N, C-alpha and C positions, 0 to 999 in steps of 0.2 A: 462426437460429444463436444469438441473444442467449437465446431462451427454452431452447433446449438446454443452452447452458453454465451457466444459472441452475439448471435442473434437476439437472444434473451435480454442480454445486457443493452442493446441497440434500442430494442423495444421499451424497455424500463427508461432508458436515459433521454430517448427522443420521443417520447410518447405524446407529448403536445404538439410536435410537427405532424407526426402520423395522424392524430385525430384530427387535425386542421386540415390535413388532405383528404380524410375519409369524409368530413363535411362538405368540403369542395366538391367532391365526387357525387355526394348525395344531391346537393343543389344542381349540379350539371344534369343529374338524372330527372330532377324535377323540372328543370326548365325543358329537357327531351320530350317529357310527357305533355308538356303544354304546348311546344312548339312542334314535335313530331318531326325532328330532323335527326336521324340516326347518325349521320356523318359526322355533324358538328359534336354530338355527344361523344362518340367513339374518340375524335380528335382531341377533345378536351380532356377525357380520361387518360388518353396516352401521354399528353403534355403534363398533366399533374404526376402521374407515376413516374415518369422520366425525371422530372425535377425533385421529387423526393427521393429516388435512388442517387441521383447526383449530389445531394445535400448530405445525405448520410455516408455516401463515398468519400466526399471531401473531407468530412470531419474525421473520418477513419485514415484518410490518407495522410492529412497533417498532422496525424500522431497526437491528437489532444488526449489521448488515452492509451493505455495498454492493458490488456485483459488477458492475465496467464493462468490457465486451469491448473497448470502443472501435473498433466495427467497422463503424460508419455516418457518414455526414456529421452526424448529428445528436447524436453521442455526445459533443460539446463543449458543448453547451447549457447545462450545469450547472457548467462551471468558469468562473472568474473571473481575469483575469490582462491582462497587456500583452504585446504582440508577435504571435508567428506561431505558431498551432496547427492544424495542417492534417492532414486525413485523407488518407492514401495509400490509395487503392483497391487497388493492386495487392497491397499487404502487408497490407491490413485492420489498419492502425495508424495512430498519429499521430506527426506529426514537430513537435518544438518547437523553435523557433530564433528568433534577434532578440529575446529575451526577458529584459531585464535583472532585471525584478522577477519573473518566472516566472508560472505559472498553478497555482492552487490549487482544491480540490473544497470549497467552503464548506459543505456538507451535513454535513462531519465538523468543523466548526469550534469546536463546544464539546466534543468528544471528547478525552479525557485519555489513557487507556492503550488501546492499539490494536495490532493486526497488520495491516501494511500489505505486500502483496505485489503483483508485476507482472512482466511480460515486458519486457526493453528490449533496445535493441541501439546501439552506438555507430557512427556513420558518420563523425564527426570529431572528435577532441579528447576530448570528455566528455559526460557528462549529469548534471545535477544532480537530486537526489532531496529534496524538502521533507518535513519533517513539523513538527507542533507550529506550524503558521502561524497567528499571530493575526491578521495581515493580509500585505499584500504586501510590507511593509517590516520585519517582524519574524517571523523563524521559523528554525529549524535545517535546514542543509542538508549532504547527504552528496553530494560532488562525485566521480563515479566516471570515472577515467581507465584507460588502458591498465594502467598499472602499481602504480595505488594507488587509495585512495578517501581524499579531504580533507574532514573535518569543518569546517563553517563555522556562525557564529552571525551572523544579521544582526539588528541594533539599530537601528532608525529610519532604515533604508536604509543604514547602514554595517556593514563586514564585520570580523569577527574569525576569523582562519583559523589552524587548528591543523596543523602540519606533518605529514605521514603518517608519516615515519620517528620522529617523537617520540610518537606514539600507536600505534604498531606496526599501522599501516593499509597498510603495502606488500604486493603481492602476491608470492608465490612463483614465478609463472610469469604471463606477459602475458596479459591479456584480448585475445581477437580482435576486430578491427574488422570490423564487417559481420556479426557472429554474434550469434544469440540467446541470451540468457541469462535466468535468473529472479532476482530479488532479493526478498529479505523484510526487512523492518525491524520490529522488535518494540519498540514504545515503552512502557516499563512504569516510572511514577514518573519519575526522573530517569536511568534507565538505558536504554540502546539497544542492541539485539543486531542486527547487519547480516550477513546471509547471501546470497552469492551461488553459485548452482548453474548448471552448464553444460548447456545444452540438448541437447548433442550426446551427451555419454555419462552425464548425471545425477550427475555427481560434484559433491561440495562444492567449489567454487572458493575460497571465501574465508569466513571465520567469525570475527568478531570482537565485542567489547564495547566500547562508549563511553558515558561518563556526563557529564552537564552540570555544568559546574563550579560548585562551591558558593560560591566566593569571589566579590567583586566584581571587576569587570573594567574596564580602561581603554579607552574607546571614543574614537577619533579622529573627531570630527565635521568637521573642515576644516582645509586645509592652505593655507599662504600663504607660498611660500617655505621659510623655516626655521622660521616660526611655526605651531603646530598647536593646536587646542583639544581638551583631554583631559577627558572627565569620567568619574568612577567610577560604575558602574552594577551592580546585581545582575540576575541571569539567572533569569526567573522563567518559563520556558515549560513550563507545567504542563499545558498543553492546546493544541488547535490543529489546522487542518487539514492534509490531505496534498496533494502537488502535485509539480511539475517545472519546472526552469529550464534555459535554455541561453542564451548570449549570444555575440554577436560571430561568431566563425568554429566555435564549437562546435555539433555537431549530432548529434541522437539521435532514436531511435523507442521508442515504448512502447505498450502493449496489455494487455488481460487484467488490468485494476487491481481488487484485491480490498482492502477494508478491514473489519476487524471488530472490534468491541469485545472488551475482555479482561474 
């Protein structure tokens, strides 16, 4: 199944290269009909097919993208985090829960601009989507609820939360519990585009943009009664890994994770 999905992705992503080579083979066949030289034709076809395989192989080998179906027990071996990340055999997906810090995919740790997509389902309350994670204590997170998406910035384990009504991240209609959706997060410089598509009717459910604040922010590091420690810090999440987070009563599933460099 994993091999099939990877081939399907390659066919979709590099269809222009594939079509170009198919046309070249067609032209070579046309030349063969007119020239009637089978050896030249076969040699041309072999060269074209070999070069196509090499191009696709190099793009895959260079790790310009990772496609993770998350459909086996071993799928989580490359993920790092704390809490519970469990494979659900019946749904061919993973459930994340009781994970205060979340789980990240460290092979994308040094990536800056990328396309991040996945299928998700909320079972209870919400599901957190992590991008630009430097580690488990420093990252950006978009927490998806039934009615809205709430942007977060985590700095040294502390949270800065942006009310969804103030950043125009409220939904026009409720997201359904226990129903699959497709999410896309495009990280480009300091700008993020978040898009949600319904699996049922393929319609765009949500499409918004959000930018990392340029100004310094006040981070509350501790609270003791009425006393609190505040430090002013800059926000420099210019690169970092993708991941997921849920904690407490929050419960969600995810699968078919794709991360691709821009």
